[in-house]
N, C-alpha and C positions, 0 to 999 in steps of 0.2 A: 684463499680466494672465497668470497661469499658465494654460496650456492644459489642457483635460481630457485624461484618458488614454484611449486606445483600444487594445484588444487585437484584432488581426486574425488569424483562422484562415485560413491560406493553404496551397495545394498545395505551392508552392515559391517562394522569393524570386526565383529566376530567371524563373519563370512570370509573376510580377507585373511584373518589369522588361520582359519580352519581349512580353507580350500588350498589344495597342494599347488596349484598353478598361480592363483591370484596372490597367495602368500609369497611365492618366489618372486613374482614380478614386483610386488610392493617393496620387497627387500632391496632389489636392484635399484628401483626408483629412489629409495631413501638414500642410497649411497651417492646419488648424483644430484638430487634435488632436496630442497627443504619442503617436505611434503605435509600437506594438511588434508585430512579426509573429511568429507561431509556426506551425510546420509540424506535420503529422500525426505525423511521427517524433518531434519534440520533445514533443508531447503524451504520447507513450508513455513517453519516457525521461527527462523532466525534471520530476520530481515537485514541485520547488520552485516551478514556474511557477504562481502562484495567480491564477486568472481573476477572483476576487472583489475583487482589489486594483485593478481598473480601473473607470473610470466607465462605459465602454461596451464591449461585446464584439460584434464583427461577423465573421460567417463570409463569406468570398468563395470558399470551397471549391467545386470542381466538384460538381455534383449527385451524380455517381457516387461521388466520394470521400466525400462526406457520408453517403450512403445505405449504402455498403459498410463504413463504419467507425463506426457509431453507438455501439457499445459502448465503444470507445476514447474517443470524443469526449464521450460522456455521463459516463464516469468522470472525465475531466479537468475538465469544466465543473461537475459535480455539478448544482446547481439554479440556476446563474448565468443570469440573463436574457440572451437572445441574439437579435441581429438576423441575418437570413440574406439576403444579396444574391444574387439569382438572375436570370440572363439567359435561361435555357432552361426556363422553367416547363412548357412543353408536354411535355417529356420525362417528366414525372411523371404524364401523363394520356394520352398517345398509346397506342393499343392495341398497337402493335408495339414499344413501348419497353421495354427491360429494367428501367427504373426506374419503371415505372407503379406508382402507389401510394406513391411515396417520401415525399410530404409527410405522409401519414397516419402512416407509420412514424417519421418525424422528430419529429412532434408527440408521439408516445408516449414518446420517449426524452429529448427536450430541452425546456428551458423557453424556448420561442420567443415573443418579444414580437411579432415580425412578420416575415414574408417581405417583402423589398423587391424588388418585381418591376418589370421594365422595360417592361411593356405594360399599359395601362389595361384592355383587353378581358380579358386573362387574370387580372388582379387581381380584376375583378368575377366572373369565372368561379369562381375558387377561394374567394373570400369567400362566395359563394352556397352553397358546400359546407362552410362552417364553418372555413375556414382563415384565420387572422389574416394579412392582407396589406395592403401599402401600395404604391401606384404611385409609382415614381421614374423619372426620365428618364436615359437615357444621353445623353452630351453631347460637347462639344468643349472642350478647354482653350482659354482665352481667347487664348493666343498662336497657336493654330492658326486662329482666326477672322479670316481675311484675304481680302478679295475678290480680291486678286491682279491679274493683267493684265486689260486691257480685252478685251471680246469680240473685237475686230478683231485682237488680238495672240495669240489662241489658235490652236493648230494642228490640234486634233481637233474636228471639227464635232459629229457625233452619235456618241457612243461609250459603251462599257461596259468597265470593268476589273474583273475578278473571275473567279469560277468559272462556267463555262458549263454549269450544271445542265440536265437535260432540259427542265424547264418553261421555262427561259429560252430555250433553243434553239428550242422550239416557238413562243414569242412572236416571236423575231427572224425565224424563217422566215415567220411570218404577216405580219410587217411588210414583208418582202421582196416579198410578193404585192401590196402596195400601192405598190411602187416605193421603199420606204424602206429604206436599207441602213445598218447599224450597224457601226462600226469596233470590233473586239474587241482589247483590250489585255491582255497577259499579267498575271496576278496578280503583285504585287510586295510587298515589305515595306511596312509602314504609312507610314513616312516618304516612301518613293517614291510610294506611292499618293496622299498629300497633295500632293506635287509635281505629279503627273500631273493631279490635279483642277484645278490652276491652268492647265492647258493644254487643258482640255476645255470646249467651249461648252455642250453639252447632254449630261447623263449620263442614260442611259435603261436601265431594267431592269424586271423583274416579279418578284413573290413569289407569283404565283398558282399555288400547289401545296398544296391543302388537306391537312389531317391528319385521320386517323380517330380519333375519341374516342368510346368507348362505342358503337361501331358506326355513328356518324354522321360525315360529312365536314364539316369546318368550315374557314373561311379561316384563314390563318396569323395574321393580326393581329399582325404583328411586323416587326422590322428596319427601322423608320422612321429609325433612326440613319443609314442609308446616304444617305438623301435630305437630312437636315439637315446631314450632313457636306458634301455637295455644295454646299448653300446657303451654308455657312460659308466655302467656298473660292471663292465667286463663280460657281459653275456654276448653270445651270438644270438642273432634274431632272424627269423624267417617269417615273411608275410607276402600276400599277393601284391603283384606289381601294379603301381600307378606312376604316371609321369611326375606326380607330386613328390615322389621320392627324391628326384633330382633337386627340387627346391630345398629340401632338407639335407642336401649334401651327402647322400649315402655313398657317393663315389670316394669320399674321403674317410669313410668308416668301414673298414674291411671286414667287420664282423656282422654286417647286415647283408642278408641275401633275400632276393625276391624271386617269385615264381609266376609264370603266366598260366600254367596248368598244374593242377594238383598232382598229376603224375610225375612232375619234376621233383617234388619234395623229397622222396626217398633218396634220390641221388645227391641232393644238396646235403642232407643229413649225413650220408655216408662220406661225402667229401670232407665235411667238418670233422667227423669222428676219426678219420684216418690221416689227418694232418700230422706232420711232425710235431710232437708235443711242445718242444721249445718254440717252434715257429708259431704254433697256435696261441700259446700264452703271450708271445710278443705281439700278435695281432690284437689280443684282448687289451693289452696295455696301450697299444697305439690308438685304438678307438677311444678309450677313456681320456687319453691325453688330448686328442683332437677336440673332443667335447669340452674339455676344460679350457683350452686355448680359444675356442670359438666363442664361448660365453654368449650363447644365442639370445638371451634375454636383452642384451644390449641393443639389439636391432630395434626395439621399441623406442629407446632413447634416441637412437640415431635418426629414426623416422621423424620424431618431433623436433629434434634440433636442426635437421636439414630442411624443415619447413614443408614436409611432404603433404 
């Protein structure tokens, strides 16, 4: 069967190759569509590129690229229906963001069928303001969903790999007051990060750093991909609770635990560490299998094919 055609508006082909999430999404899209990518520069200088000749058009441009170049993109697309994949929706609403109000500006210039947003909470937030939006999940390629070594064969007990932002340091300092010490591992390229997850027993972090929107502080409600990544690699994961966790299906991932107060964390760690070893390893395999079967990146294709 002939594949449908998809035109992807991209910042750069090298960015798609090198970005861990954009690269995964592009791979899944290529499995389903006959994909052609076009950059902003090509939209300016290749008048023969006809967006109307494609079955679907999807922008994965960074928000700042899209917002800063609306005239060029509008001239290229004319009135072609467009889906916009967006991971950083809050940048269009945070009071201190230079792109505050971007969605409204985009809707005035482009024929947007739907913004495809990677958080349920923010999808509801923008739809309440009249923005057409659909929730899609960030995911893990199926070949990455591998439980890996057994608990006993992993070398890092309680660990975090990534950027030590101030809100995270505050959390880890508070944990130290309870006698809980976290091992910090230097940020590494994505392939090495995935390899490291196979060597961590419990991945622990926080995203408790509210954003100010219209003068009010609101929880981030974001970045649950970090915990589902850990689950897909056989790690247990612990982070602060947000209702957004339910949108990412943590009830089906028994290796993800959340806390509402930092004082709960020591007991969660003790619970994990004192599990029956065979049962614990079975849970690790179960979470990885669930992530494999869910194939969350397919939610992007489903949104476009269902005409969201």
